Structure formats: structure tokens, C-alpha cells
C-alpha positions as CSV (number, residue, x, y, z in Angstrom):
1,M,98.1,95.9,56.7
2,P,97.4,99.6,56.2
3,G,100.4,101.9,55.9
4,I,101.2,104.7,58.2
5,D,99.7,107.2,55.7
6,D,96.4,105.3,55.7
7,L,96.5,105.2,59.5
8,Y,97.2,108.9,59.6
9,L,94.2,109.8,57.4
10,D,92.0,107.5,59.4
11,E,93.2,109.1,62.7
12,A,92.7,112.7,61.4
13,F,89.2,111.8,60.3
14,R,88.5,110.1,63.7
15,S,89.9,113.1,65.6
16,L,87.8,115.6,63.6
17,R,84.7,113.5,64.1
18,G,85.4,113.5,67.8
19,H,85.9,117.2,68.0
20,K,82.6,117.8,66.2
21,R,80.8,115.3,68.4
22,L,82.0,117.1,71.6
23,A,81.0,120.5,70.3
24,D,77.6,119.2,69.1
25,D,76.9,117.5,72.5
26,A,77.9,120.7,74.3
27,I,75.8,123.0,72.1
28,A,72.8,120.7,72.4
29,Q,72.6,121.4,76.1
30,L,72.3,125.2,75.6
31,T,69.3,127.4,75.3
32,D,69.4,130.0,72.4
33,E,70.2,132.7,74.9
34,Q,73.2,130.7,76.2
35,F,74.3,129.9,72.6
36,F,74.5,133.6,71.8
37,A,75.8,134.9,75.2
38,A,79.3,136.2,75.6
39,P,80.9,136.2,79.1
40,D,82.0,139.8,78.5
41,A,82.6,142.4,75.7
42,E,86.0,141.1,74.8
43,S,85.0,137.4,74.7
44,N,83.2,135.4,72.0
45,S,79.9,133.6,72.3
46,I,79.6,130.0,71.3
47,A,77.7,131.1,68.3
48,V,80.6,133.3,67.2
49,I,83.1,130.5,67.7
50,V,80.9,128.2,65.6
51,K,80.6,130.9,62.9
52,H,84.3,131.4,62.9
53,L,85.0,127.7,62.6
54,A,82.5,127.3,59.8
55,G,84.2,130.2,57.9
56,N,87.6,128.7,58.5
57,M,86.4,125.2,57.3
58,R,84.9,126.7,54.1
59,S,88.1,128.6,53.3
60,R,90.5,125.8,54.1
61,F,88.7,122.8,52.6
62,T,87.1,124.3,49.5
63,G,89.6,123.4,46.7
64,F,91.9,121.9,49.4
65,L,94.5,120.5,47.0
66,T,94.2,123.2,44.3
67,S,93.7,126.6,45.8
68,D,95.1,128.7,48.7
69,G,93.4,127.8,51.9
70,E,92.8,131.5,52.6
71,K,90.1,132.3,50.1
72,P,90.0,135.8,48.7
73,D,86.3,136.1,49.5
74,R,86.8,135.2,53.2
75,N,86.3,138.0,55.6
76,R,87.7,136.5,58.8
77,D,86.9,139.6,60.9
78,R,83.3,139.4,60.0
79,E,83.2,135.8,61.4
80,F,83.6,137.4,64.9
81,I,80.5,139.6,64.5
82,M,77.1,138.2,65.4
83,H,74.2,140.3,64.3
84,A,71.3,140.7,66.7
85,D,68.9,139.0,64.3
86,A,71.0,135.9,63.9
87,K,69.2,132.6,64.2
88,R,70.7,129.6,65.8
89,E,69.4,127.3,63.0
90,E,71.3,129.4,60.4
91,V,74.6,129.4,62.3
92,L,74.3,125.6,62.9
93,S,73.3,125.0,59.3
94,S,76.6,126.6,58.1
95,W,78.4,124.6,60.8
96,E,76.9,121.3,59.5
97,Q,77.5,122.2,55.8
98,N,81.2,123.0,56.4
99,W,81.9,120.0,58.6
100,H,80.5,117.9,55.8
101,L,83.0,119.6,53.5
102,V,85.8,118.8,55.9
103,F,84.9,115.1,56.1
104,E,84.3,114.8,52.4
105,T,87.7,116.3,51.7
106,I,89.6,114.2,54.2
107,N,87.8,111.1,52.8
108,S,88.8,112.0,49.3
109,L,92.5,112.1,50.1
110,H,94.8,109.3,49.2
111,P,97.9,108.3,51.2
112,D,100.2,109.7,48.5
113,D,98.5,113.1,48.8
114,L,100.0,113.6,52.3
115,G,103.4,114.8,50.9
116,R,101.8,117.2,48.3
117,T,102.1,120.9,48.9
118,V,99.1,123.1,49.6
119,M,99.1,126.8,50.3
120,I,97.6,128.6,53.3
121,R,98.0,132.4,53.2
122,S,100.6,131.9,50.4
123,E,102.7,129.8,52.8
124,P,103.5,126.2,51.6
125,H,102.4,123.3,53.8
126,S,102.4,119.6,53.2
127,V,98.9,118.2,53.2
128,L,99.8,116.4,56.4
129,Q,100.9,119.8,58.0
130,A,97.7,121.5,56.7
131,I,95.5,118.8,58.2
132,N,97.4,118.9,61.5
133,R,97.0,122.6,61.6
134,Q,93.2,122.3,61.2
135,V,92.9,119.4,63.7
136,V,94.7,121.5,66.3
137,H,92.8,124.7,65.5
138,Y,89.4,123.0,65.8
139,A,90.4,121.3,69.0
140,Y,91.4,124.6,70.5
141,H,88.0,126.2,69.6
142,V,86.0,123.1,70.6
143,G,87.6,123.3,74.0
144,Q,86.4,126.9,74.2
145,I,82.9,125.8,73.2
146,V,82.8,123.0,75.8
147,Y,84.2,125.2,78.5
148,L,81.7,128.0,77.9
149,A,78.8,125.6,77.6
150,K,79.7,124.0,80.9
151,H,80.0,127.5,82.4
152,W,76.5,128.5,81.2
153,K,74.9,125.3,82.3
154,G,76.4,125.2,85.8
155,A,75.1,122.4,87.9
156,A,72.7,121.3,85.0
157,W,75.8,120.4,82.8
158,K,75.8,116.8,81.6
159,S,79.4,115.7,81.4
160,L,80.8,114.7,78.0
161,S,83.5,112.5,79.5
162,V,84.2,111.1,82.9
163,P,82.2,113.1,85.4
164,K,84.1,114.9,88.1
165,G,84.8,112.6,91.1
166,Q,83.8,109.5,89.2
167,S,87.0,108.2,87.7
168,E,87.2,105.1,89.9
169,Q,83.6,104.1,89.1
170,Y,84.2,104.8,85.4
171,N,87.4,102.7,85.3
172,A,85.7,99.8,87.1
173,E,82.8,99.9,84.7
174,L,85.3,99.7,81.7
175,L,87.0,96.7,83.3
176,R,83.6,95.1,83.9
177,K,82.6,95.5,80.3
178,R,85.9,94.0,79.1
179,G,85.3,91.0,81.4
180,K,88.3,91.6,83.6
């Protein structure tokens, strides 16, 4: 039987995969114009949020156990600037590359690593705390991505969960599939 540490690492990986899947499914519904559009001058576009997350992932998960999670070459402020000539494919390529790094890192961890200390901005965190910090941070921004994507798509939005007003049908279908 797996120990709680094994279960935690499995759950962290599962949660992160779920966050990525939600964001990917939302982004896939968007035109390039919608991907780069910001609701107003003080808000971020989905492209900017994706760029920020990719930068955060690279910084936090490169040398996860051996170097500070805030890398000296990271320019966080630049992550929130999208140049007019930016290409969706380039933004998403960095997104994919850095999610790969996250998953590779999580999968390389052993249960006894969870109590080890890592640094983020010179502040000590247990590995468990550092992972939780990232799971929560990514969930926060994925929620923004989904919300904005739904806003941009309007009535053309394809629900990523239980469609509005269809909870009873959804639950009945689940019961039917389980043979109850």
C-alpha cells in the first residue's frame, strides 16, 4: 500500500495535469485575436498569463532541489509584457516546454524528498510547501484563463465541466454509467 508521501506526489501530479488540461482546452477554443486580447488596459490577456506561468515554471522547477526557485535571470515584470509581433505558437511552445519541466521534476521526486528544504526568493520551504505553492498559483491563473476564454467565446463556449443548467442530467448519466 502506498504511503501518504507517495499519495501526495501522485495527487500533486494529477492536480497539475488537470490544471494544464483545463487551460489547454480553454485556449484551444480561442482565435489568435482572443488569445492576445485583454479586457482593458489594466488586465492581462490569456497570452500574458500563459507567458507568466511559463516563466514561473522555468524559474521554480529548474534545479528544483538545488537552486533558489527565483532564478537570477528571471525578469518577472517582462512576463507581463506582450510584444505586438508575438506569435501564439511561440507563447504556447514555451508553455509546453515548461509544463514538461514541471511534470518531469514532480515525477523525479521521491517520498523522502517532501521534507527537504528548498528556497524560493531566499525563503525556506519544504518541498511539500513549494509544490503546494505552485499548485495553488497555477490553479489561480488557470481559473483566470478559463474565465477569460469563456468571456471571449460567449454563447459559442464549450463547457469544460458540467454545463450550466445540466447538473441533474450529468448526475443521472454518471449513475447510469456506474450501473446504479
